[in-house]
Rosetta silent file (secondary structure, phi, psi, omega in degrees, C-alpha in Angstrom):
SEQUENCE: MDPNVRNKVEYIIAVISEFAAAHSLNTLQAYRYLERFKGLDFVNRFYNVEHTLSFEDVIEDLTAYCHRKGGALV
SCORE:     score description
SCORE:     0.000 S_00000001
   1 L     0.000  140.974  176.895    9.228    4.692  -19.342 S_00000001
   2 L   -59.145  130.232 -178.508    6.782    1.907  -20.158 S_00000001
   3 H   -57.900  -34.341  178.879    3.230    3.195  -19.534 S_00000001
   4 H   -66.825  -40.623  177.728    2.315    0.064  -17.546 S_00000001
   5 H   -66.738  -43.066  179.069    5.271    0.526  -15.230 S_00000001
   6 H   -59.501  -44.900  179.208    4.482    4.218  -14.864 S_00000001
   7 H   -61.449  -41.703 -179.441    0.853    3.446  -13.944 S_00000001
   8 H   -65.130  -44.561  179.445    1.963    0.904  -11.354 S_00000001
   9 H   -62.452  -45.911  179.040    4.481    3.298   -9.787 S_00000001
  10 H   -62.345  -38.601  178.351    1.922    6.111   -9.644 S_00000001
  11 H   -64.592  -45.607 -179.328   -0.610    3.749   -8.090 S_00000001
  12 H   -62.955  -39.257  176.698    1.834    2.564   -5.414 S_00000001
  13 H   -62.374  -42.624  178.372    2.696    6.170   -4.557 S_00000001
  14 H   -64.441  -39.802  178.791   -1.028    6.946   -4.214 S_00000001
  15 H   -62.899  -43.107  178.481   -1.525    3.875   -1.999 S_00000001
  16 H   -60.082  -44.583  179.932    1.305    4.979    0.305 S_00000001
  17 H   -63.313  -44.405  179.197   -0.265    8.432    0.579 S_00000001
  18 H   -66.370  -39.053  177.891   -3.736    7.025    1.295 S_00000001
  19 H   -62.804  -43.559  178.375   -2.316    4.565    3.837 S_00000001
  20 H   -59.155  -47.509 -179.201   -0.531    7.444    5.579 S_00000001
  21 H   -63.559  -40.896 -177.233   -3.718    9.502    5.759 S_00000001
  22 H   -67.102  -27.287 -176.513   -5.796    6.559    7.004 S_00000001
  23 L  -113.993   16.692  178.851   -3.371    5.833    9.838 S_00000001
  24 L    52.852   47.726  177.204   -2.348    9.411   10.725 S_00000001
  25 L  -116.948  161.468  168.514    1.219    8.905    9.528 S_00000001
  26 L   -85.484  168.626 -173.165    3.403   11.015    7.312 S_00000001
  27 H   -65.121  -33.162  177.865    4.293    9.478    3.948 S_00000001
  28 H   -66.627  -42.890  177.409    7.811    8.483    5.020 S_00000001
  29 H   -62.117  -42.835  179.403    6.463    6.644    8.063 S_00000001
  30 H   -63.241  -44.650  178.638    3.856    4.916    5.901 S_00000001
  31 H   -59.216  -48.605 -178.497    6.488    3.906    3.341 S_00000001
  32 H   -63.141  -40.243  178.620    8.793    2.485    6.015 S_00000001
  33 H   -64.013  -48.711 -179.140    5.937    0.595    7.688 S_00000001
  34 H   -64.738  -34.959  176.561    4.716   -0.871    4.388 S_00000001
  35 H   -68.590  -46.432 -176.974    8.261   -1.808    3.417 S_00000001
  36 H   -63.091  -40.194 -175.485    9.023   -3.406    6.794 S_00000001
  37 L  -104.130   23.538  170.822    5.840   -5.495    6.917 S_00000001
  38 L    65.963   19.435  177.982    5.848   -6.441    3.214 S_00000001
  39 H   -67.324  -35.488  179.029    2.865   -4.304    2.244 S_00000001
  40 H   -68.478  -37.245  175.131    4.652   -2.895   -0.792 S_00000001
  41 H   -61.857  -41.209  178.752    5.427   -6.420   -1.984 S_00000001
  42 H   -59.321  -49.566 -178.802    1.739   -7.244   -1.542 S_00000001
  43 H   -64.207  -41.366  179.623    0.603   -4.268   -3.638 S_00000001
  44 H   -64.422  -45.040 -177.154    3.206   -4.987   -6.298 S_00000001
  45 H   -67.696  -39.220 -175.330    2.350   -8.701   -6.495 S_00000001
  46 L  -109.407   25.607 -179.293   -1.428   -8.199   -6.557 S_00000001
  47 H   -52.584  -43.940 -175.651   -1.537   -4.906   -8.452 S_00000001
  48 H   -60.871  -24.122  176.763   -3.757   -6.352  -11.187 S_00000001
  49 H   -96.280  -48.337 -173.844   -6.484   -7.036   -8.591 S_00000001
  50 H   -60.536  -36.814 -176.560   -5.874   -4.293   -6.023 S_00000001
  51 L   -70.983   -9.751  176.581   -6.010   -1.418   -8.515 S_00000001
  52 L   -88.811   -8.362 -178.439   -9.577   -2.404   -9.397 S_00000001
  53 L   -95.240  166.556  174.807  -10.704   -1.878   -5.784 S_00000001
  54 L   -71.791  156.927  177.316  -11.450    1.336   -3.933 S_00000001
  55 H   -60.345  -35.126  178.799   -8.609    2.870   -1.934 S_00000001
  56 H   -58.913  -45.766  178.746  -10.639    2.157    1.196 S_00000001
  57 H   -66.363  -40.278  179.834  -10.639   -1.569    0.385 S_00000001
  58 H   -63.843  -43.664  179.345   -6.956   -1.550   -0.544 S_00000001
  59 H   -63.659  -40.129  177.014   -6.015    0.171    2.728 S_00000001
  60 H   -62.141  -45.470  177.612   -8.108   -2.359    4.630 S_00000001
  61 H   -60.306  -47.643 -178.972   -6.356   -5.235    2.802 S_00000001
  62 H   -62.621  -42.791 -179.598   -2.917   -3.726    3.415 S_00000001
  63 H   -61.534  -45.932  179.350   -3.596   -3.073    7.075 S_00000001
  64 H   -65.374  -42.367 -179.627   -4.729   -6.665    7.625 S_00000001
  65 H   -62.545  -49.022  179.956   -1.816   -8.084    5.614 S_00000001
  66 H   -64.282  -36.143  177.768    0.806   -6.037    7.473 S_00000001
  67 H   -61.957  -42.096  177.054   -0.828   -6.924   10.791 S_00000001
  68 H   -64.844  -26.322  179.297   -0.463  -10.627    9.941 S_00000001
  69 L   -89.842    6.075  176.169    3.210   -9.958    9.173 S_00000001
  70 L   111.514   -2.566  179.682    3.761   -8.395   12.618 S_00000001
  71 L   -70.024  151.730 -175.301    2.639   -4.798   12.134 S_00000001
  72 L   -96.447  -13.065 -179.359    0.876   -3.085   15.009 S_00000001
  73 L   -74.324  137.663  176.570   -1.559   -0.883   13.068 S_00000001
  74 L  -133.106    0.000    0.000   -5.154   -2.081   12.953 S_00000001
C-alpha cells in the first residue's frame, strides 16, 4: 500500500476514535454519524490541513461541519 494512503487511512481511523470519545459514542456510532453528515468527506478532502491540527481542533471542526449539514451533536 502507498505510504501516503496508509497514513491517511490511519489518520481517519484515529479521528473517528477521537470523535467517538469526545461525544460519548462507540466507534461504529461515530463512523455512521460522520458518514451520514459528510464528516468523513470533510476529513478526506482537507486532510492536508486537518492533520496538522490537534485532534481537539479537528473534532471541533468536524462537529461544527456536521452540525451545519444537519447533525445534532454540538
